[in-house]
C-alpha positions as CSV (number, residue, x, y, z in Angstrom):
1,M,-14.7,14.1,7.2
2,D,-12.7,11.7,4.9
3,L,-9.6,12.1,7.0
4,L,-11.5,11.5,10.3
5,I,-12.9,8.2,8.8
6,E,-9.5,7.2,7.8
7,Q,-8.0,8.0,11.2
8,K,-10.8,6.0,12.9
9,A,-10.1,2.9,10.8
10,L,-6.3,3.1,11.4
11,K,-6.7,3.5,15.2
12,I,-9.0,0.4,15.4
13,G,-6.7,-1.6,13.2
14,N,-3.7,-0.6,15.3
15,I,-5.0,-2.3,18.4
16,L,-5.4,-5.6,16.4
17,N,-1.9,-5.2,14.9
18,L,-0.3,-4.8,18.4
19,I,-2.2,-7.9,19.6
20,M,-1.0,-10.0,16.6
21,A,2.6,-8.7,17.0
22,I,2.7,-9.8,20.7
23,A,1.1,-13.1,19.8
24,G,3.7,-13.8,17.1
25,V,6.6,-13.3,19.5
26,I,5.0,-15.5,22.2
27,I,4.2,-18.3,19.7
28,F,7.7,-18.1,18.4
29,I,9.1,-18.7,21.9
30,L,6.7,-21.7,22.3
31,S,7.2,-23.2,18.9
32,N,10.8,-22.3,17.8
33,S,9.4,-21.3,14.4
34,K,11.2,-18.5,12.6
35,A,8.3,-18.4,10.1
36,V,6.0,-17.5,13.0
37,L,8.4,-14.9,14.2
38,I,8.5,-13.3,10.8
39,D,4.7,-13.2,10.9
40,G,4.8,-11.5,14.2
41,L,7.4,-9.0,13.0
42,F,5.2,-8.3,10.0
43,S,2.3,-7.4,12.3
44,F,4.7,-5.2,14.3
45,I,5.6,-3.3,11.0
46,Q,1.8,-2.9,10.5
47,F,1.6,-1.5,14.1
48,I,4.4,1.0,13.6
49,S,3.3,2.0,10.1
50,T,-0.3,2.6,11.3
51,I,1.0,5.1,13.9
52,I,2.8,6.9,11.2
53,A,-0.2,6.7,8.9
54,V,-2.4,8.3,11.6
55,K,0.2,11.1,12.0
56,I,0.2,11.7,8.3
57,S,-3.6,11.8,8.2
58,K,-3.7,14.4,11.0
59,D,-1.1,16.5,9.1
60,L,-3.3,16.5,6.1
61,S,-6.2,17.8,8.0
62,N,-4.1,20.5,9.7
63,S,-1.9,21.4,6.8
64,S,-0.4,24.8,6.8
65,V,-0.9,26.6,3.5
66,K,2.1,28.8,4.2
67,Q,4.5,25.9,4.8
68,Y,2.9,23.5,2.3
69,P,1.3,25.6,-0.5
70,L,0.3,22.5,-2.4
71,G,-0.6,20.5,0.7
72,Q,1.2,17.5,2.3
73,Y,-0.4,14.8,0.1
74,S,3.0,13.6,-1.1
75,K,3.6,12.3,2.5
76,E,1.1,9.6,1.8
77,T,3.1,8.5,-1.2
78,L,6.3,8.6,0.8
79,Y,4.7,6.6,3.5
80,V,3.6,3.8,1.2
81,L,7.1,3.8,-0.5
82,F,9.0,3.4,2.8
83,R,6.5,0.9,4.2
84,S,6.9,-1.2,1.1
85,L,10.7,-0.9,1.3
86,F,10.7,-2.0,4.9
87,I,8.6,-5.0,4.1
88,I,10.9,-6.0,1.3
89,I,13.9,-5.7,3.8
90,L,12.0,-8.0,6.3
91,L,11.3,-10.6,3.6
92,G,14.9,-10.4,2.5
93,A,16.1,-11.0,6.0
94,S,13.8,-14.1,6.2
95,V,15.3,-15.5,3.0
96,F,18.8,-15.2,4.5
97,S,17.6,-16.8,7.8
98,G,16.0,-19.7,5.8
99,I,19.2,-20.3,3.8
100,D,21.3,-20.2,7.0
101,T,19.0,-22.9,8.6
102,I,19.3,-25.2,5.6
103,I,23.1,-24.9,5.5
104,T,23.2,-25.6,9.2
105,F,21.0,-28.7,8.7
106,L,23.3,-30.0,6.0
107,R,26.3,-29.7,8.3
108,D,24.7,-31.0,11.5
109,P,21.0,-31.8,11.7
110,S,21.2,-32.0,15.5
111,L,21.7,-28.3,15.7
112,I,18.2,-27.6,14.3
113,P,15.7,-27.2,17.2
114,P,12.4,-29.1,16.9
115,I,9.2,-27.3,15.9
116,H,6.1,-27.6,18.1
117,L,3.1,-27.9,15.8
118,G,0.3,-27.3,18.3
119,S,1.0,-23.7,19.1
120,I,1.6,-23.0,15.4
121,M,-1.8,-24.3,14.5
122,I,-3.5,-22.1,17.2
123,N,-1.5,-19.1,16.0
124,G,-2.4,-19.7,12.4
125,L,-6.1,-20.0,13.0
126,L,-6.4,-17.0,15.3
127,L,-4.1,-14.6,13.4
128,S,-5.6,-15.4,10.0
129,I,-9.1,-14.6,11.3
130,L,-7.9,-11.4,12.8
131,C,-5.9,-10.4,9.7
132,F,-8.7,-11.0,7.2
133,G,-11.1,-9.2,9.5
134,L,-8.7,-6.3,9.7
135,S,-8.5,-6.2,5.9
136,L,-12.3,-6.1,5.6
137,L,-12.4,-3.3,8.2
138,Y,-10.0,-1.2,6.1
139,K,-11.8,-1.9,2.9
140,H,-15.2,-1.0,4.6
141,F,-13.9,2.4,5.8
142,N,-12.1,3.1,2.5
143,K,-15.4,2.4,0.6
144,K,-17.1,5.1,2.8
145,I,-14.7,7.7,1.3
146,G,-14.9,6.5,-2.3
147,N,-11.8,4.2,-2.1
148,C,-9.6,7.2,-2.4
149,S,-7.2,6.5,0.5
150,D,-3.9,4.9,-0.6
151,V,-3.0,4.5,3.1
152,L,-6.0,2.3,3.8
153,K,-5.4,0.4,0.5
154,A,-1.8,-0.3,1.6
155,E,-2.9,-1.4,5.1
156,A,-5.6,-3.7,3.7
157,M,-3.0,-5.2,1.4
158,G,-0.7,-5.7,4.3
159,A,-3.4,-7.3,6.5
160,N,-4.3,-9.7,3.7
161,L,-0.7,-10.6,3.2
162,D,-0.3,-11.2,6.9
163,G,-3.4,-13.4,7.1
164,I,-2.3,-15.5,4.2
165,I,1.1,-15.9,5.7
166,S,-0.4,-17.0,9.1
167,A,-2.8,-19.5,7.5
168,G,-0.3,-20.8,4.9
169,T,2.4,-21.3,7.5
170,A,0.1,-23.4,9.7
171,I,-1.2,-25.5,6.8
172,A,2.3,-26.1,5.4
173,F,3.6,-27.4,8.7
174,V,0.8,-29.9,8.9
175,L,1.6,-31.1,5.3
176,F,5.2,-31.7,6.3
177,E,4.1,-33.9,9.1
178,V,1.5,-35.9,7.3
179,V,2.8,-36.2,3.7
180,P,5.2,-39.2,3.5
181,F,7.8,-37.8,1.1
182,L,7.9,-34.5,3.0
183,K,8.6,-36.0,6.4
184,P,12.4,-36.2,6.0
185,L,12.3,-32.4,5.5
186,V,10.4,-31.7,8.8
187,P,13.6,-30.3,10.5
188,I,14.0,-27.7,7.8
189,S,10.3,-27.2,7.1
190,D,10.4,-23.8,8.8
191,A,13.3,-22.7,6.6
192,I,11.6,-23.9,3.4
193,L,8.4,-22.1,4.3
194,L,10.4,-18.9,5.0
195,L,11.9,-19.1,1.5
196,L,8.7,-19.9,-0.3
197,L,6.6,-17.3,1.5
198,S,9.2,-14.6,1.2
199,G,9.7,-15.0,-2.5
200,F,5.9,-15.2,-3.2
201,F,4.9,-12.3,-1.0
202,A,7.7,-9.9,-2.1
203,I,5.8,-9.4,-5.4
204,Q,3.1,-7.0,-4.1
205,P,5.4,-4.8,-2.0
206,M,7.9,-4.5,-4.9
207,Q,5.1,-3.5,-7.3
208,L,3.8,-1.0,-4.8
209,L,7.4,0.4,-4.3
210,I,8.0,0.8,-8.0
211,N,4.6,2.5,-8.4
212,Q,5.3,5.0,-5.7
213,I,8.8,5.8,-7.1
214,N,7.1,6.4,-10.5
215,I,4.6,8.7,-8.8
216,L,7.2,10.8,-7.0
217,S,9.3,11.0,-10.3
218,Y,6.1,12.3,-12.1
219,K,6.1,9.6,-14.6
220,R,3.0,9.5,-16.8
221,L,0.9,6.7,-15.3
222,H,-2.7,7.5,-16.3
223,P,-2.8,8.0,-20.1
224,K,-6.3,6.4,-20.4
225,L,-7.8,8.8,-17.9
226,E,-5.9,11.7,-19.5
227,N,-7.4,10.9,-22.9
228,E,-10.9,10.6,-21.5
229,L,-10.6,13.9,-19.8
230,S,-9.2,15.5,-23.0
231,L,-12.2,14.2,-25.0
232,S,-14.7,15.5,-22.4
233,I,-13.2,19.0,-22.5
234,K,-13.1,19.0,-26.3
235,N,-16.8,17.9,-26.5
236,Q,-18.0,20.6,-24.1
237,I,-15.6,23.4,-25.1
238,P,-14.8,22.7,-28.8
239,Y,-12.9,25.9,-29.5
240,L,-10.1,24.9,-27.1
241,N,-6.8,23.4,-28.4
242,I,-5.5,20.9,-25.8
243,H,-1.7,20.6,-26.0
244,D,-1.4,18.3,-23.0
245,I,-3.1,16.9,-19.9
246,F,-1.0,15.3,-17.2
247,I,-2.5,13.6,-14.2
248,S,-0.5,12.7,-11.0
249,K,-2.1,11.0,-8.1
250,L,-0.6,11.6,-4.6
251,G,-2.6,9.6,-2.1
252,K,-6.2,11.0,-1.9
253,F,-5.1,14.0,-3.8
254,T,-4.8,14.3,-7.6
255,E,-2.9,17.0,-9.5
256,V,-4.2,17.8,-13.0
257,Y,-2.0,19.9,-15.3
258,I,-3.8,21.2,-18.4
259,T,-2.0,23.1,-21.2
260,L,-4.4,24.8,-23.6
261,G,-4.2,26.9,-26.7
262,L,-6.6,29.7,-27.5
263,D,-7.2,31.7,-30.7
264,G,-7.9,35.4,-30.3
265,K,-8.0,37.6,-27.2
266,F,-9.7,36.8,-23.9
267,S,-10.2,39.0,-20.9
268,I,-9.3,37.9,-17.4
269,D,-13.0,37.4,-16.6
270,E,-13.4,35.3,-19.7
271,L,-10.4,33.2,-18.8
272,D,-11.8,32.8,-15.2
273,K,-15.1,31.6,-16.6
274,L,-13.3,29.1,-18.9
275,R,-11.2,27.9,-16.0
276,Y,-14.4,27.4,-14.0
277,Q,-15.9,25.3,-16.8
278,I,-12.8,23.1,-17.0
279,K,-12.8,22.7,-13.2
280,N,-16.4,21.4,-13.3
281,I,-15.5,18.9,-16.1
282,V,-12.4,17.6,-14.2
283,N,-14.3,17.4,-10.9
284,S,-17.0,15.3,-12.6
285,K,-14.4,12.6,-13.3
286,I,-11.8,13.0,-10.6
287,K,-12.3,13.5,-6.9
288,N,-10.1,15.7,-4.7
289,A,-8.4,17.3,-7.7
290,R,-6.1,20.4,-7.8
291,I,-6.2,21.8,-11.3
292,L,-3.4,23.9,-12.9
293,T,-4.5,25.4,-16.2
294,I,-1.9,27.0,-18.5
295,F,-3.1,29.1,-21.5
296,S,-1.2,30.0,-24.6
297,N,-2.1,32.2,-27.5
298,L,-2.1,30.2,-30.8
299,S,-2.1,33.4,-32.9
300,K,1.4,34.2,-31.8
301,K,2.8,30.8,-32.8
């Protein structure tokens, strides 16, 4: 059911992403603004990435245990990683474009085409409304499934980012036109906005990229939750000696590795009962968890 809700949200959002991507290209043609073009390309990335996200979501619901014994949840992490990387590349390209425009202006201002403000204002208003609405849509559907979808979180972040870019670009162009000391910079206002927006909005995708790399490299990222889980197990099963608990979150799925020490001999049935107790404790704190429990005999150490 969670995956069906996720897929529904992504499909609705994808229609809006395509509309915004087409609008961005049309407004770029009318306005000569590269900042608007970047905005349109950003929406196109959203459109393509959403198609991939729906495919991943379907794969998770039809996962072959034989081919993927531990599931395909790592695909969500890979998706977020490559999506973040692609956004960073786009923002990097916009930086080079902005620098090139400024250099051209310094050499020959007549080579810079004029910017048409009217179409930019219409674009900024409409797209910002659509983007923020799309972000709320993703958050609404993610809330229905306990906010456990990294895919919807990434899409909501992207939609928010797109909306801020759309609104900020339109407002900034107006400021260049009406603020006296900014008027001489009107010919390169588009380039200046490209540089400012790209630098500012590269922060979130870079943080997301680094986080996904840490997840895939199995870096310890949740020490607080691991300590809480360790205390819960010790309180309810005091005779256990907990050597280590490691938690790794892959999208909607969480892997929990628990290494335990036991004194004395335990039968298979007793170990199964113990494992069942631990499973209930973990599930009370973590949703969609796969638990790997390793037992060792303390008396032989």
